[in-house]
C-alpha positions as CSV (number, residue, x, y, z in Angstrom):
1,X,0.5,-5.7,-8.7
2,X,-3.3,-6.3,-9.5
3,X,-5.1,-4.0,-11.7
4,X,-7.9,-3.8,-8.8
5,X,-6.2,-1.8,-6.4
6,X,-8.1,0.9,-4.9
7,X,-6.5,4.1,-3.9
8,X,-7.9,6.7,-1.5
9,X,-6.5,10.0,-0.4
10,X,-7.2,11.8,3.1
11,X,-7.6,15.3,3.6
12,X,-4.8,17.4,4.7
13,X,-3.8,16.9,8.3
14,X,-1.6,18.9,10.4
15,X,0.4,17.7,13.2
16,X,0.4,19.4,16.7
17,X,2.7,22.0,16.0
18,X,0.5,23.2,13.1
19,X,3.7,23.4,11.0
20,X,3.8,20.3,9.5
21,X,0.9,19.4,6.8
22,X,0.6,15.4,5.6
23,X,-2.0,13.7,4.0
24,X,-2.6,9.6,4.0
25,X,-2.8,7.6,0.7
26,X,-4.2,4.2,1.1
27,X,-3.8,1.3,-1.3
28,X,-6.2,-2.1,-1.0
29,X,-7.7,-4.5,-2.7
30,X,-9.5,-7.7,-1.6
31,X,-7.0,-9.1,0.9
32,X,-4.2,-6.4,0.7
33,X,-4.0,-3.2,2.6
34,X,-1.1,-0.4,2.9
35,X,-1.1,3.0,4.0
36,X,1.4,5.6,3.2
37,X,2.1,9.3,4.3
38,X,2.9,12.5,1.8
39,X,4.7,14.2,1.4
40,X,7.4,12.2,2.7
41,X,6.0,9.2,0.4
42,X,6.9,6.6,3.0
43,X,4.7,3.5,3.7
44,X,3.8,3.5,7.3
45,X,1.5,0.2,7.3
46,X,1.2,-3.0,5.0
47,X,-0.8,-6.1,5.1
48,X,0.1,-8.6,2.5
49,X,2.1,-6.2,0.0
50,X,5.5,-7.8,-0.8
51,X,8.6,-5.3,-0.9
52,X,8.7,-5.0,-4.5
53,X,5.1,-3.9,-4.4
54,X,5.8,-1.3,-1.6
55,X,8.7,0.1,-3.9
56,X,6.1,0.3,-6.8
57,X,3.6,2.2,-4.6
58,X,6.4,4.4,-2.8
59,X,7.4,5.4,-6.6
60,X,3.9,6.0,-7.6
61,X,3.6,8.4,-4.6
62,X,6.7,10.0,-5.3
63,X,5.8,10.4,-9.1
64,X,2.3,11.9,-8.5
65,X,3.1,13.7,-5.5
66,X,1.8,17.3,-7.0
67,X,-1.4,15.5,-8.0
68,X,-2.0,13.6,-4.5
69,X,-1.6,17.1,-2.7
70,X,-4.0,18.8,-4.9
71,X,-6.5,15.8,-4.2
72,X,-5.9,15.9,-0.2
73,X,-6.5,19.8,-0.5
74,X,-9.6,19.9,-2.1
75,X,-11.1,17.2,0.1
76,X,-13.8,19.0,2.9
77,X,-14.0,16.8,5.5
78,X,-17.2,18.3,6.7
79,X,-19.1,18.5,3.0
80,X,-18.1,14.9,3.0
81,X,-19.7,14.2,6.3
82,X,-23.1,15.4,5.3
83,X,-23.3,12.8,2.2
């Protein structure tokens, strides 16, 4: 993988039942895009990443799950919209 991959983390989302919480983690560079979901650590969308690279992204999410959850929990959507 290239060193210039950008990662973004969404705020915490809740399903319609209100019981299951999750967040999206996206990885992108100039030409490629992948979207994953935590805490499942699975890739839901891919454009351009190889199977080997996707495995590395899933491993990254699993290895850093606690930190990614903390990042998602700290995001305040309403504050972000003010900027």
